[in-house]
C-alpha positions as CSV (number, residue, x, y, z in Angstrom):
1,S,123.6,31.3,160.5
2,R,123.8,31.3,164.3
3,L,127.4,32.5,164.0
4,L,126.4,35.4,161.8
5,L,123.5,36.4,164.1
6,S,125.8,36.4,167.2
7,K,128.4,38.4,165.4
8,A,125.7,40.9,164.3
9,A,124.5,41.2,167.9
10,V,128.0,41.9,169.2
11,A,128.7,44.4,166.4
12,G,125.5,46.3,167.2
13,A,126.3,46.4,170.9
14,Q,129.8,47.6,170.0
15,T,128.4,50.4,167.9
16,L,125.9,51.6,170.6
17,L,128.6,51.4,173.3
18,T,130.9,53.6,171.1
19,F,128.0,55.9,170.4
20,L,127.4,56.3,174.2
21,L,131.2,56.8,174.7
22,A,131.1,59.7,172.4
23,R,128.4,61.3,174.6
24,T,130.1,60.5,178.0
25,P,131.7,63.3,180.0
26,G,135.4,62.6,180.5
27,A,135.6,60.3,177.5
28,P,138.2,60.8,174.7
29,P,137.4,64.0,172.8
30,I,137.2,62.2,169.5
31,V,135.3,58.9,169.1
32,K,134.8,57.3,165.8
33,E,133.9,53.9,164.4
34,V,134.4,52.4,160.9
35,K,132.3,49.3,160.5
36,P,132.9,47.1,157.4
37,T,129.7,45.3,156.3
38,A,131.3,42.9,153.8
39,L,133.7,40.0,154.1
40,I,137.2,41.3,155.0
41,G,139.9,39.5,153.0
42,W,142.4,38.3,152.8
43,E,145.6,37.4,154.7
44,K,146.9,34.3,152.8
45,I,146.2,31.7,150.1
46,D,147.9,28.4,150.7
47,H,147.5,24.6,151.2
48,G,147.8,23.0,154.6
49,P,145.9,21.8,157.8
50,I,142.5,23.3,158.5
51,Q,141.8,24.5,162.0
52,R,138.9,26.0,164.0
53,N,139.5,27.8,167.3
54,G,143.1,26.7,167.2
55,H,142.3,23.0,166.9
56,D,142.8,20.7,163.9
57,F,139.8,19.1,162.2
58,M,140.3,15.4,162.9
59,L,139.1,13.0,160.1
60,Y,136.6,10.4,161.1
61,D,135.0,7.6,159.0
62,C,131.6,5.9,159.3
63,P,131.4,2.7,157.1
64,L,128.0,1.3,156.1
65,D,128.0,-1.2,158.8
66,K,128.3,1.6,161.4
67,A,125.2,3.5,160.2
68,V,122.8,4.5,162.9
69,S,119.0,4.7,162.9
70,I,117.4,8.1,162.7
71,N,114.4,6.8,164.7
72,E,116.4,6.7,167.9
73,A,116.7,10.1,169.6
74,G,120.1,9.3,171.1
75,N,121.6,9.0,167.6
76,L,120.6,12.6,166.7
77,I,122.3,14.5,169.5
78,S,124.7,17.2,168.2
79,C,127.8,15.7,169.9
80,G,128.6,12.1,170.8
81,D,130.8,9.0,170.5
82,F,130.1,8.3,166.8
83,G,132.3,7.5,163.8
84,E,135.8,6.0,163.8
85,E,139.0,8.0,164.2
86,T,141.4,7.8,161.3
87,G,144.3,9.6,163.0
88,Q,144.5,12.0,160.1
89,T,143.8,15.7,160.0
90,L,141.8,17.7,157.4
91,K,144.0,19.5,154.8
92,G,143.2,21.4,151.7
93,V,143.7,24.5,149.6
94,F,142.3,27.6,151.4
95,I,142.1,31.3,151.5
96,D,142.7,32.7,155.0
97,T,140.3,35.6,155.8
98,G,141.7,36.1,159.3
99,E,139.1,36.4,162.0
100,N,136.5,34.8,159.7
101,G,138.6,31.7,159.2
102,K,139.8,29.6,156.2
103,F,137.5,29.1,153.2
104,T,137.7,26.8,150.2
105,A,137.6,28.4,146.7
106,A,134.0,27.3,146.4
107,E,133.0,28.8,149.8
108,F,134.9,32.0,149.0
109,T,133.2,32.2,145.6
110,A,129.7,31.8,147.1
111,I,130.1,34.3,150.0
112,T,131.8,37.0,147.9
113,A,129.4,36.7,144.9
114,P,127.4,39.9,143.9
115,G,124.3,39.9,145.9
116,Q,126.0,38.0,148.8
117,M,128.4,39.4,151.4
118,Q,130.9,40.4,148.7
119,L,134.4,41.7,149.6
120,V,136.3,44.6,151.1
121,T,140.0,44.5,151.7
122,P,141.7,45.3,155.0
123,E,143.8,47.9,153.3
124,E,140.7,49.9,152.4
125,V,139.4,49.6,156.0
126,A,142.7,50.8,157.4
127,G,142.8,53.7,154.9
128,N,139.5,55.0,156.0
129,V,140.5,54.7,159.7
130,I,143.7,56.6,159.1
131,R,141.9,59.4,157.2
132,E,139.4,59.8,160.0
133,L,142.2,59.9,162.6
134,V,144.1,62.6,160.8
135,G,140.9,64.8,160.5
136,G,139.6,63.7,157.2
137,N,135.9,63.1,156.4
138,T,135.4,59.8,154.7
139,G,131.7,59.6,155.3
140,R,132.3,56.2,156.9
141,D,132.2,57.2,160.6
142,V,129.2,55.3,162.1
143,V,129.1,57.5,165.2
144,A,128.7,60.6,163.1
145,A,126.0,58.9,161.0
146,L,124.1,57.9,164.2
147,D,124.5,61.5,165.5
148,S,122.8,62.8,162.4
149,S,119.9,60.3,162.4
150,V,118.9,59.7,166.0
151,M,116.0,61.6,167.5
152,G,117.1,63.8,170.4
153,P,115.0,66.0,172.7
154,T,112.2,67.9,171.0
155,Y,110.5,71.2,171.5
156,R,107.1,69.4,172.0
157,G,108.7,67.1,174.6
158,G,110.0,70.1,176.6
159,Y,106.8,71.9,176.3
160,L,104.6,69.0,177.4
161,R,107.0,68.2,180.3
162,Q,105.5,71.1,182.2
163,A,102.0,69.8,181.7
164,A,103.0,66.3,182.9
165,L,104.7,67.7,186.0
166,A,101.6,69.8,186.8
167,C,99.4,66.7,186.5
168,L,101.7,64.7,188.7
169,R,101.8,67.4,191.4
170,Q,98.0,67.7,191.4
171,L,97.8,63.9,192.2
172,E,100.6,64.2,194.8
173,E,98.6,66.9,196.6
174,K,95.7,64.3,196.8
175,Y,97.7,61.1,197.5
176,G,101.0,62.3,198.9
177,E,104.4,62.7,197.3
178,S,106.1,59.7,195.7
179,V,109.9,60.3,196.0
180,A,111.5,57.4,194.2
181,F,110.7,53.8,193.1
182,E,114.3,52.8,192.2
183,I,113.2,51.6,188.7
184,L,114.9,54.4,186.8
185,G,118.2,54.0,188.6
186,P,121.0,54.3,189.4
187,P,120.5,53.9,193.2
188,R,122.4,57.2,193.7
189,L,119.4,59.0,192.1
190,S,117.0,57.5,194.7
191,K,119.4,58.2,197.5
192,L,119.8,61.9,196.6
193,L,116.0,62.4,196.0
194,Y,115.1,60.9,199.4
195,E,117.9,62.9,201.2
196,A,116.6,66.2,199.6
197,H,113.0,65.2,200.4
198,L,113.9,64.6,204.1
199,L,115.8,67.8,204.4
200,R,112.8,69.7,202.9
201,R,110.4,68.0,205.3
202,V,112.4,68.9,208.4
203,F,113.8,72.4,207.6
204,E,111.6,73.6,204.7
205,T,113.9,76.4,203.5
206,T,117.4,76.5,202.0
207,K,118.4,79.2,204.6
208,A,117.5,76.9,207.5
209,I,119.5,74.0,206.1
210,I,122.6,76.1,205.4
211,N,122.6,77.9,208.7
212,N,121.9,75.0,211.1
213,P,124.8,72.8,212.5
214,P,125.2,69.6,210.5
215,E,124.6,67.5,213.6
216,L,121.2,69.2,214.0
217,L,120.4,68.3,210.4
218,A,121.4,64.7,211.0
219,N,119.3,64.4,214.2
220,G,116.3,66.0,212.5
221,L,116.4,63.5,209.6
222,E,116.9,60.6,212.0
223,K,113.8,61.6,213.9
224,I,111.7,61.5,210.8
225,I,113.1,58.1,209.8
226,L,112.4,56.6,213.3
227,D,109.0,58.2,213.7
228,D,107.6,57.8,210.2
229,A,107.3,54.1,209.6
230,T,105.7,54.7,206.2
231,T,108.6,56.7,204.8
232,R,111.1,54.3,206.3
233,Q,109.4,51.3,204.8
234,R,109.1,52.9,201.3
235,I,112.9,53.6,201.4
236,I,114.3,50.3,202.5
237,S,111.7,48.3,200.4
238,I,113.1,49.7,197.1
239,G,116.7,48.6,198.0
240,I,118.0,51.8,199.6
241,P,119.3,51.3,203.1
242,I,119.6,54.1,205.7
243,L,122.9,54.8,207.4
244,L,122.2,56.3,210.8
245,P,124.0,59.4,212.1
246,D,126.6,57.3,214.1
247,G,127.9,56.0,210.8
248,E,127.9,52.5,212.2
249,R,124.3,51.2,212.0
250,L,122.2,50.5,208.9
251,L,118.5,50.1,208.5
252,R,117.8,47.9,205.5
253,G,115.4,45.6,203.8
254,P,116.0,42.3,202.0
255,V,117.8,43.9,199.1
256,I,120.5,46.6,198.9
257,K,121.2,48.1,195.5
258,S,124.6,49.7,196.3
259,E,127.7,48.8,198.3
260,D,128.4,52.2,199.8
261,A,126.7,55.3,201.1
262,K,127.9,57.6,198.2
263,H,126.3,55.5,195.5
264,G,123.0,54.3,197.1
265,W,122.5,54.7,200.9
266,I,120.5,57.4,202.6
267,D,123.3,58.9,204.6
268,L,122.3,60.6,207.8
269,T,125.9,61.4,209.1
270,S,126.9,64.9,209.8
271,S,129.6,64.8,207.1
272,N,126.9,64.1,204.5
273,M,124.8,67.0,205.9
274,R,127.8,69.3,205.4
275,A,128.0,68.1,201.8
276,W,124.3,69.0,201.4
277,Q,124.9,72.5,202.9
278,K,127.8,73.0,200.4
279,R,125.5,71.9,197.5
280,L,122.6,74.1,198.5
281,H,124.9,77.1,199.0
282,A,126.2,76.6,195.4
283,I,122.6,76.4,194.1
284,E,121.7,79.6,196.0
285,N,124.7,81.3,194.3
286,D,123.3,80.2,190.9
287,L,119.9,81.5,191.8
288,T,121.3,84.8,193.0
289,A,123.1,85.2,189.7
290,E,119.9,84.4,187.9
291,L,118.0,86.9,189.9
292,A,120.5,89.6,189.1
293,D,120.3,92.0,186.1
294,D,121.4,89.5,183.5
295,T,118.2,88.7,181.6
296,S,120.0,87.1,178.6
297,S,119.8,83.5,177.4
298,R,123.2,82.7,178.8
299,N,122.0,80.2,181.4
300,D,121.0,76.8,180.3
301,R,118.8,76.1,183.3
302,I,116.4,78.8,184.6
303,F,114.9,77.9,187.9
304,T,113.0,81.1,188.5
305,T,110.8,83.3,186.3
306,S,111.0,86.5,188.3
307,P,112.9,87.8,191.4
308,K,109.7,87.5,193.4
309,S,109.4,83.7,192.9
310,H,112.4,82.9,195.2
311,T,112.0,85.5,197.9
312,D,110.6,82.9,200.4
313,N,113.8,80.9,200.2
314,T,112.0,77.6,199.7
315,L,113.8,74.6,198.4
316,L,113.6,73.9,194.7
317,P,111.8,70.8,193.6
318,I,113.9,67.8,194.7
319,G,114.2,66.5,191.1
320,E,115.7,69.8,190.0
321,I,118.1,69.7,192.9
322,V,119.3,66.3,191.9
323,A,119.6,67.2,188.3
324,W,121.8,70.1,189.3
325,I,124.0,67.7,191.3
326,F,124.3,65.3,188.3
327,I,125.3,68.2,186.0
328,N,127.6,70.3,188.3
329,E,128.9,67.9,190.9
330,D,129.1,64.6,188.9
331,N,130.0,66.3,185.6
332,G,127.1,64.4,184.0
333,V,125.8,67.0,181.6
334,R,124.4,65.6,178.4
335,G,127.2,65.5,175.8
336,K,125.1,66.2,172.7
337,V,121.6,67.7,172.4
């Protein structure tokens, strides 16, 4: 049944969207879904006209002398000018199952038989919804069932992450750093990674970035963009344009992945440099707190392993910086782990 397959596809998409909503910062605090998996019925039993999509079924006739040959392809098209209109509409005894439509007694018998779709009443569905809304536990919440069955992050994955990063950095020492390909997305990720990368190339340390005037930062980044054709080409070729310090001119390739600077342009304006100074100052405060006497497990993210590891004031890996921005500035912390 094409109809049933399309409904199943939409139902699955609905469930996964609801599942994501339950893990989205700023979403409603309680997200639940009750999903009936049987025929929901019924609304009414009656006799009258039969409709589909709000339109009456018109009755047509095809006498023997109007029969068409099956050997002609034109006679087998799904819709065409065939049959004779009678001017009458289809009527009959029906059971109205609401969204599923009107069925005959025979259709209803077949679809609700044991071993087929069978039947659940709308009152039972509503009862479960109400009990979930008032804080009950019906065991019918699909989101809770998915939460308990999906595979989340693992110890092995976290442990091997460090090995993968070490291997990547070894190759980058040989071939050069690859900042972003704009495959993972969204374009804001590539934008932030490249901005952090450019800041590190020009000024090297957090202290230098924070203490220099924003205009000097903007000019320094612009010089790299204009002098280093390879970097410029890699940026604009993945769909990330470059907004020059004047805020009026844009370097771009054939594709732009975003409509504004915040969400996907390399922004070399002094106002964006001030935003970076504010971010890095906040990160420094986090690092200072981490380097203090608190050696507990209170912090979720530990950037340093000892006070000596940050004494040179070098920038953190750009990926860690952007992850910090997503968590603290964009309120994008993972909802459930």
